[in-house]
N, C-alpha and C positions, 0 to 999 in steps of 0.2 A: 296687065293692061296699062299702057302709058296714060299719063294724066289727061291729055286732050281727048283721048278715046273714051275714058271713063266719064268725063264731063259731057261729051257729045251723046253718049248712050243714055246718061241720066236725063239730059235735056229732051231727047226724043221720047223717052218713056213718060216723063212728066207732062209733056204736051198731049200725049194720048190719054193719060189719066185725067188731066184737066178738062178734056173734052167729054170724057165718060162720066166721071164723078160718082160711080157706083159705090166706091169705098169711102165716101166722105165722112161717114159716121164711125169708121173703124178706130181711128187713132188721131193724134195731133197732126200728123204729116199732111193729111188731105185738107183740113181747114186752113193750114198754113200755106199749102200749095195754091189754094184758090185766091190768096192775097197777092201772089206774085204775078208780074206782068210779062217779063221777058225771060225769066229763068236764067239770070246772070250766074256766073260761076260761083260767086259767094253765096247766092241764094240756094243753089243746088247743094253746096257744101253744108249749109245750115240745115236743109231738109234731110240730108243723109245722116247727120248727127242727131236729128230729132227722132229719127226712126228707131224704134225699140226692137225691131226684128221679130215681131209677134207672128208674122207670116199670114195673118188673116187675109190681107189683100191678095196674096199669091194664090191661095186656094179658092178665093171668090172670083178671081179675074177670068173673064171670058176670052181675054186676049193673051193669056199665059201660054207658054210652050205646051203643045206643038203648034199653036196658032202662028201664022206667019208674022204677026206683030211682035211675038216673043217678048211680052212684057213680064219682066221678073224684077220687081221693085226690091225685094230683100237682097238678092244677089248683087244687083247694080249698086245699091246704096252701101253695101258692105265693102265693095271695092273702093268706092269713093271715100268712105270713112277712113280706110287705111291710108289712102293717098293724102287725106287731110292731116292725119297724125304725123306723117313724114314731113309734110310741107311746113308745118308750124313748129316742128321739133327744135329743141335747143339742147346742146350745141348742134349746129346743122350737120357737121361731119359725121354725127352718129345717127342721122336720119335713116341711113341704110339698114339699121337694125330692125326696122319695121318690115323689111323684105324678108320673107321666110322667118318670121319672128319666132315661131315655135322652135326651130333649130337654134336660133340665136340664144333664146332663153335657156334651152337645154345645155348648150355649150358653156355659157357664162355660169350657170348653176354648177355644172360639174367642176369647172375651174375654181370657183369660190370654195366649194366644199373641200376639194383636194388640197388647195393652198392652205386653208385654215387648219385642216387636219394635219398636214405635214409639218406646218410651223409649230403646232402644239406638240407634236411628237418629238420634233428636233430640239425645241427650246425648253422642254420640260422633262424632268427626271421621270423615268418609267415608274419608280416607286410612288411618286406623287400622282402621276396620271392614272395609274391603275389601282389606286387605293380608294377606300371609301372616306368621305369627309362629312362632317356634321356641323350644324349650327351656322350662325351668321358668318358671311365671308368665305364660305367653303368654295363657292364658284371661283373666287379670286385666288384661291390656293392653286387652282389649275390654270386659269388664264388671268394674269395680273390685271389689276384695276385699269391702269392707263392703257394697257394693250387692248382691253375690251372697249373702253369708253372713247378714246381718241378717234379710232377709225369709224366708230358708229356715229360720232358727232360730225365728222367730215362728210361721210356719205349722206347723212340727214340734211346737211346744209346744201349739198349738191342737188339732192332730190327736190327740196323746196324751191331752190333757184330755178332749176330746169323746168319744173312743172308750172311755176309762176310765169316765166317768160313765154312758154308755149301757150298757156291759157290766155294771156293777154293778147298775144298775136292772133289767136283764133277768134277771140271776142271782137277785136277791132276789124278783122277780116269779114266776119259775117254781118257786121253792122255798117259796112261801107255804103251799101245800097239798101236803104229802107224807104218805103214809099211814104215818107213823112217829111215835113219841113226840116231843114238842117238844124234849126234850133232845138227840135224835139228829139233828134236822134240820140240813141244811147241813154236816154233818160229812163232810169229804172225806179219806179215808185215802190214804196213798201208793200203795197198790195200785190203788185206783179211779182216781186221777189218772194213774198210769202206763198203765193200760188205755185210758183215754180219749185220752191223748196218742198212744199207738200207733195206735188206730183213726183218729185224725185225720190223723196223718202218713202212714199207709199207705193212707188212703181205703178202709178195709175195706168200707164199705157201698156202694161203687161197684163192688165185685168180683162182686156177684151170686152169692155162694156159690161163686165160682170160675169162673162162666160169663160174667160181665161185665154191662154195662148194656143195657137195651132202648133203645138210643139210637144213631143218630138215628131209626130206625124200629123195627118190632116184631120185631127179631132181636137176639140178644145180641152184644156187642162190648166189647173192653177199650179201644177207642180213646179214649173219653171219660176214663177213669181215667188213662191215660198222659199225655194232653194236660194234664189237671189237675195231674199231678205235675210236668210241665215248667214250668207257670205258677207253681206254688207254690215249687218249689225254685229256679227262675230268679229269682223275686222275692227269695227269701232270699239268694241269692248276690249280687245287686245291692245289697241292704241291707248285707251284710257288707262288700262292696267300698267302699261309701260311708263306712261306719264306719271302716275302715282308712285311707281317704283323709283323713278328718277327723283321725285320729291323726297321720298323716304331716304334715299342714298345721299343726296347732296344737301338737303336742308335739315333733315332729322338725324343724319349720321347713322343710319341703320342699313347695314349691308345685306344684300341678297345672299341666299334665298330666304324668303319670308315664310311665316307660319301658314298652314293650309287655310286658316280662317281669316287671313288678312285680305284687305281689298285687292292688292295686286294679284294674289293667287286666285281669289274667288272670281274676279272679272276675267283674268287670263284663262282660267279653266273653262268658264262658261263660253267665252269667245272662241277658245280653241275647239271645244266640242261643236259649237255652231258652225265654225269654219269646216271642220272635218265632215260633218253631215251635209252641209250646203255644197261644198266643192265636189264631194263624192256623188251627190245627187245630180248635179249639173253635168259631171263627166258621164254619168250613166245616160242621161237624156241626150247628150251630145253624141254618144256612141250609137244610139238608136234613131237619131234624127234623120229626116228626109234630106238627101243630098241635093235634090233638084233646086231648091231656093238658096242653097248654101254657097259659100265662096271658100275655096281651099285655103287662101291666105288668111282669112278671118278665122277659119276653123283651127289652123295651127296656132294662131295667136291666142285664141280662147283656151285651147287645151294646155299650152305651155304655162299660161298664167294660173289656171286652175290647179294643175299638178304642183306648181311651186307653192301655192297657198296651202294645198293639202299636205305637202311635206313639211311646211313650216309649222302647221298646227300639230301634225303627228309627232314630229321630233320634240316639239315643246311639251306636249302632254307626256310623252315617254320620259323626258327629262324630269318632269314634275314627279312622276311616280317612282322613278329610280334614282332620285337625287342623293339618297343616302347610301347607295350601293357602289361597288367598285366600277360599275358601268357608267357612272356619272361623268367622268372626265372625257371619255370618247364621245358620249352623247352630247355633251356641252359643245365640243369642237364641231361636231356635225351640225348641230342646231344653229350655231353661230354662222357657219358657212352657208346654210340654207337661207337664213335671215339676211345675210350680206348679199346673196344673189337676188333675193326678192327686192330689196331696196335699191340695189344697183340698177335693176331692170325696170323699176316703176315708171320712170319718165319715158321709156322707150318700148312700152308694151301695152297690154290690154287695159291697164289701170287708167290710162288717160281718157278712155271712153266715158268714164263716169263724170269727169270734169267737163269735157266737151258737150256731153249730152245735157248737163245741168245748164251750161251757157246757152245752148239751143232752146231749152225750156224757158229760160228767162226771156229771150227774144220773143218766143211764141206767146208768152203771157203778156208781154208789152203790146204786141200786135193785136191780140184778142181784146185787150182793154180799150184799144183805140178803134177797133172795128165797129162802125155804127150798126 
């Protein structure tokens, strides 16, 4: 659906919802909706990214299809979210990656894994690649230190810059029109920031007021919320483990791999298991989910990102278990290829939804604190 059509449909539906207000207690979208006056484009983009896709409004709505009003908030907002990801993406010439994102992620992942694997095979002696290695520095016996670190550093810088620019663009866009005096716009107090952070970290709006999400079908469940928690906090644990490993390597001069009871391995193992269970659970729910409130483009984006996270955790855990066997060399190359694909696609895939949703929660918290 073209941009103007997506916005027009979202505006039509929000006007119907604003007149009805049956769902105003379901989530943050409806109290935020009631504060809007004209549903400007930036306000609709804000509401779409505030939506957590719990689907409660869809199953409760008397105007949902097959009613002639055809109110389908989850599907409409999913379309608008993807359009907003592309609109604020940096660099702009890569915005097209959000179209058919599942296929784009699959292709990029395959290329990254094949390239890393082929380079490792071509540039390394078979005797080294297919032999077992032990102790500190054994990973670097297969893939030299600079060959591993320099590309990782360059990709990391690119990811930080791309996500930062797109996030700033989104924040400024959704705060262009706020029904407050100019001098008060964009002023985020510590209380508003704390509330938004808590709502984000606890996934408040996947709780359904205590009953859970209408997912995968039209009955409430907390499964989606808990699987999301496993994915998020598993990712955070793996990130912290990588950071500590970098400190070990660059400041303490201790080369990977590290002992099983070291912090990088303990956190990485816990995070990897959490990611494996969380992504597997979400993929299972996605497979069984009702297609009626779904959007095909969003579905492909979700599945592509979840599969990539699943493969990252799976190859990482296999590498941990088999790191002192002859399979380590090939596993290391495959794991590095999957990690490269994950980080390369972060600014142009599902990962951005967490940042945009957090920004939307901040604006929501600010507006609620001002609401008399």
